C-alpha positions as CSV (number, residue, x, y, z in Angstrom):
1,M,149.2,111.3,69.0
2,L,150.4,109.2,71.9
3,N,148.1,108.9,74.9
4,V,148.5,106.4,77.7
5,V,145.5,105.7,80.0
6,T,146.7,105.6,83.5
7,D,143.7,104.5,85.5
8,D,140.6,102.3,85.4
9,E,138.4,102.1,82.3
10,D,135.8,104.9,82.1
11,Y,137.9,107.1,84.5
12,P,139.4,110.1,82.8
13,A,143.1,109.8,83.6
14,A,145.8,109.7,80.9
15,V,149.2,111.0,80.0
16,L,149.3,112.7,76.7
17,F,152.7,112.8,75.1
18,R,153.1,115.8,72.8
19,G,156.8,115.8,72.1
20,A,160.2,114.4,73.3
21,G,163.7,115.3,72.4
22,E,164.0,116.2,68.8
23,F,160.4,115.3,68.1
24,T,158.6,118.6,68.6
25,G,154.9,117.9,68.3
26,P,152.6,114.9,68.5
27,G,152.8,114.1,64.7
28,K,156.6,114.2,64.7
29,L,156.8,112.2,67.9
30,T,154.6,109.3,66.7
31,K,156.2,109.3,63.2
32,G,159.7,109.3,64.7
33,L,158.9,106.5,67.1
34,R,157.1,104.6,64.3
35,I,153.9,104.5,66.4
36,D,150.7,103.9,64.4
37,R,147.1,102.8,64.9
38,R,148.1,99.2,65.5
39,L,148.7,100.2,69.1
40,N,145.2,101.7,69.6
41,S,143.5,100.1,72.6
42,R,146.5,97.9,73.4
43,A,148.0,97.7,76.8
44,A,151.3,99.6,77.2
45,D,153.5,96.5,77.7
46,E,156.3,94.6,76.1
47,A,154.0,92.4,74.1
48,A,152.6,95.5,72.4
49,G,156.0,96.8,71.7
50,L,155.5,100.1,73.6
51,W,155.9,100.3,77.4
52,L,156.9,102.6,80.1
53,E,159.5,101.6,82.7
54,D,161.1,103.1,85.8
55,R,164.8,103.4,85.3
56,G,165.3,105.2,88.6
57,Y,165.9,108.6,87.1
58,K,164.6,111.4,89.3
59,V,163.7,114.8,87.8
60,Q,164.1,117.6,90.3
61,R,160.9,119.5,90.9
62,S,162.7,122.8,90.1
63,H,163.2,121.4,86.5
64,I,159.5,120.9,85.9
65,E,157.3,123.7,84.6
66,E,153.6,123.5,85.2
67,T,151.4,125.4,82.7
68,P,147.6,125.6,82.0
69,R,146.3,123.1,79.4
70,I,146.1,124.1,75.8
71,G,143.0,123.8,73.5
72,V,140.5,122.9,76.2
73,D,138.3,125.9,76.2
74,Y,135.3,123.5,76.6
75,A,136.6,122.4,80.0
76,G,135.2,125.3,82.0
77,D,137.1,125.8,85.3
78,W,139.4,122.9,84.5
79,K,140.9,124.6,81.5
80,E,143.2,126.8,83.7
81,K,144.4,123.9,85.9
82,P,148.2,123.5,85.7
83,Y,148.0,120.0,84.1
84,R,150.6,120.5,81.4
85,F,154.1,119.7,82.4
86,L,157.3,120.6,80.6
87,L,161.0,120.0,81.4
88,K,162.6,123.4,81.7
89,G,165.2,124.1,79.0
90,F,163.8,121.6,76.5
């Protein structure tokens, strides 16, 4: 599984990557990208070997599908929030 914390420590904010391109599912994604536990708790930067960068590509809002979260029945009112984002057609 690939999760990147996006805010301060102890604040619940992260991006959870569940698939990309030909890697459909978190297990296939991490295996295909050769991501393992050595990256746990590391900063997402070049020194760690895994980082995010802005290449200036803009996704049109009309190409983004928002859906309710999956597998979070415990989250009460938050389980129906549209916090799952997909690129349409992929």
